[in-house]
C-alpha positions, -999 to 999 in steps of 0.1 A, spaced: 0 0 0 12 35 -9 -2 60 16 13 90 -2 -5 113 -27 7 122 -62 15 158 -71 -18 159 -91 -37 147 -61 -22 172 -38 -31 199 -64 -66 186 -64 -66 188 -26 -55 224 -27 -83 232 -52 -109 215 -29 -96 233 2 -97 267 -16 -133 262 -28 -145 251 7 -129 282 23 -145 305 -3 -180 290 1 -184 284 37 -199 314 55 -174 339 67 -164 332 103 -175 295 100 -165 275 130 -157 305 152 -185 331 151 -208 313 126 -222 278 133 -251 256 122 -286 268 134 -296 255 168 -332 247 157 -332 212 144 -354 219 113 -334 250 104 -302 230 108 -313 203 84 -324 229 58 -290 246 62 -273 213 55 -295 208 24 -286 242 11 -249 233 16 -254 202 -5 -270 222 -32 -240 246 -31 -217 216 -35 -237 205 -66 -235 240 -81 -197 240 -75 -194 206 -93 -184 187 -62 -215 164 -58 -212 128 -70 -176 134 -77 -168 98 -87 -201 91 -104 -202 84 -141 -204 117 -161 -236 106 -179 -254 107 -146 -241 141 -136 -208 131 -119 -173 141 -128 -159 106 -133 -132 114 -107 -110 88 -91 -117 71 -58 -87 89 -44 -101 123 -54 -134 113 -38 -116 104 -6 -97 137 -6 -130 156 -9 -144 137 20 -113 144 41 -113 181 33 -150 186 40 -146 169 74 -114 188 82 -132 221 75 -161 210 97 -184 216 68 -221 207 72 -225 169 68 -255 172 45 -291 160 47 -293 137 17 -265 114 27 -288 83 22 -295 94 -13 -259 101 -22 -242 73 -4 -268 45 -6 -296 50 -31 -272 62 -59 -246 33 -57 -275 8 -55 -291 21 -86 -258 23 -104 -253 -14 -97 -288 -27 -100 -312 -1 -114 -324 1 -150 -311 28 -172 -344 46 -170 -343 45 -132 -307 59 -132 -316 88 -155 -347 95 -135 -334 95 -100 -296 101 -100 -296 137 -113 -321 149 -86 -301 132 -59 -271 151 -69 -288 185 -72 -305 181 -38 -340 184 -53 -350 150 -39 -340 137 -5 -341 100 3 -346 78 33 -341 41 39 -369 17 48 -353 -15 61 -357 -20 98 -391 -28 114 -402 -32 150 -396 -70 148 -369 -71 121 -338 -51 129 -307 -73 132 -328 -101 117 -336 -80 86 -349 -109 66 -378 -112 90 -395 -81 76 -433 -82 74 -441 -51 54 -460 -66 24 -463 -55 -13 -491 -72 -32 -494 -69 -69 -526 -52 -81 -525 -45 -118 -496 -21 -125 -491 -12 -89 -479 -29 -57 -501 -22 -26 -478 -17 4 -489 -23 40 -467 -23 71 -444 -3 93 -407 7 92 -387 22 120 -355 41 125 -362 58 92 -336 86 93 -347 119 78 -381 105 67 -398 138 77 -377 156 51 -376 130 24 -392 129 -10 -384 92 -17 -377 61 2 -361 28 -9 -375 -1 10 -375 -38 14 -410 -54 12 -422 -90 13 -436 -100 -21 -438 -138 -15 -448 -148 20 -446 -185 11 -409 -184 1 -380 -188 25 -376 -155 43 -344 -143 23 -360 -153 -10 -394 -135 -8 -381 -99 -5 -382 -72 -32 -366 -37 -34 -390 -8 -41 -386 29 -46 -415 48 -30 -426 83 -34 -431 97 2 -461 118 -9 -481 87 -18 -514 86 0 -514 61 29 -479 70 42 -476 85 77 -443 96 93 -439 100 131 -406 115 144 -389 97 173 -373 117 201 -338 105 208 -317 105 239 -297 135 224 -330 155 221 -329 152 183 -355 136 161 -333 122 133 -351 89 134 -388 82 126 -413 54 124 -431 52 90 -465 36 84 -478 23 50 -515 18 47 -526 6 12 -499 28 -3 -499 22 -41 -464 20 -57 -460 17 -95 -445 -16 -107 -418 2 -126 -404 13 -92 -392 -22 -86 -354 -24 -86 -340 -57 -100 -363 -86 -103 -392 -97 -82 -380 -114 -50 -344 -104 -56 -344 -77 -30 -321 -94 -5 -291 -94 -29 -297 -58 -37 -299 -49 0 -265 -65 5 -250 -40 -20 -267 -11 -2 -254 -22 32 -219 -26 18 -218 10 8 -233 20 42 -203 5 59 -177 15 34 -144 33 37 -154 67 23 -179 72 52 -153 60 77 -125 81 63 -145 113 70 -156 100 104 -120 94 116 -112 131 109 -141 142 131 -132 117 158 -96 129 158 -108 166 159 -130 159 190 -102 139 206 -77 167 202 -102 191 217 -107 167 246 -69 166 252 -68 204 252 -97 205 276 -80 180 299 -52 205 305 -76 230 321 -101 208 340 -91 209 377 -83 178 397 -76 190 431 -59 223 442 -28 221 419 -35 194 393 -56 191 361 -72 161 344 -42 156 321 -20 149 352 -38 117 358 -15 89 343 -44 65 338 -64 91 319 -33 100 298 -30 64 289 -66 62 277 -62 94 256 -30 81 241 -47 48 233 -75 67 215 -50 87 194 -35 54 182 -69 38 175 -80 67 154 -48 65 133 -54 27 129 -89 36 117 -74 59 90 -50 33 78 -77 7 76 -97 31 55 -68 35 31 -63 -2 29 -99 -6 18 -95 21 -8 -63 4 -21 -84 -28 -26 -110 -8 -47 -82 9 -67 -70 -26 -77 -105 -31 -92 -117 -54 -64 -153 -48 -52 -163 -38 -17 -170 -71 1 -179 -83 36 -146 -69 49 -164 -35 51 -179 -49 83 -144 -46 99 -147 -8 94 -181 -5 110 -173 -28 139 -140 -11 147 -150 25 145 -183 22 164 -166 7 195 -135 29 192 -157 61 191 -178 50 221 -145 46 240 -134 82 230 -167 97 243 -167 75 275 -132 88 282 -145 123 275 -172 119 302 -145 107 326 -123 136 318 -150 162 323 -159 149 357 -188 169 374 -193 190 343 -200 160 320 -238 163 322 -238 199 311 -254 203 276 -249 227 247 -261 262 257 -250 259 293 -222 285 298 -203 261 320 -204 232 295 -169 224 282 -167 227 245 -203 240 245 -216 205 251 -197 189 222 -186 160 243 -219 153 259 -237 154 226 -210 130 211 -214 107 240 -252 105 237 -250 100 199 -224 74 202 -248 50 220 -263 42 187 -230 36 169 -230 -1 177 -267 -5 166 -273 13 133 -259 2 100 -260 -33 115 -254 -42 151 -219 -52 163 -233 -88 167 -243 -88 130 -209 -75 120 -192 -102 139 -213 -128 123 -205 -115 88 -168 -114 96 -168 -149 110 -189 -165 83 -179 -146 51 -144 -136 58 -130 -162 82 -151 -191 67 -163 -202 101 -195 -224 103 -229 -208 110 
């Protein structure tokens, strides 16, 4: 593996960095931040995505015929790194860009690609993901939401949960059961559903962090055109595996490790000022220093693992079950960082954003609360271990 960048790639990085600096609001990160109101914050993120599109940075590695630039994976990784380094808004349509689009590029018809991909890039249409159900989370193949053929439509009935950003979404890709008599992995299909369809109800779920990113979504006789089927009838499980591979892939993890490192460096700086007795600070605790040092090493390992995965793709090899390594590793690593943060902050740990005494304006507390979900979403850690043991190590079921 060669971890260095070519002169052309470094020139590309400089171009990206210059554009980001010119297009983020003046004072970004110091005097200007994302809106505190949740709805306003997500609309701000969507406006940023539209600005990326107008600047030619959306869908960087997508084929040109679908609105991309046909850039290399390395250039795509550089863009992800620089956006994270600048603390740019993360975007609202991440499911559309990172999951819907690659899935359609792999499995969609040409008509579907030309219909949906350009509007994902432009930010005109936001997407959500309809996989998990109340009784089908880790055991995803146990979904019960049904789709029954009625002429040139499927009639969909059921419930999805943990539907991120559903309240802002125009479209949803979802798994539905189209053959209840087939083995559970064989009777599933993959549908694209217009969220304005009569019979769809979205209810936001209040999370421990106070946010409502997740939702539960109900389908009551919602009629979906047959042409919105992706792939063949009852072939949805295979398509879902492609989707999940991209959900756990290296590009997402590469940007995350920069954010984790940034928070970790801020924590180390904070540890130098948090009192521990009359003359000492938190950083003087040797056990805490050891935990912080371990986290620094673990974040660097995360970065190197991301680059290893990119090297595999650059050799023309597809993303495989090894992507579960990434998800399993970073989710536990990040929980460790924020647990150490709570230990470091001591009595001030419970103080949230907006409290004048909250270290980092509540950054660490918010990170800690959000990190509780890391080992659950995108496949629980138990599922990731099963994938690794069976599909990578060849162990028996």
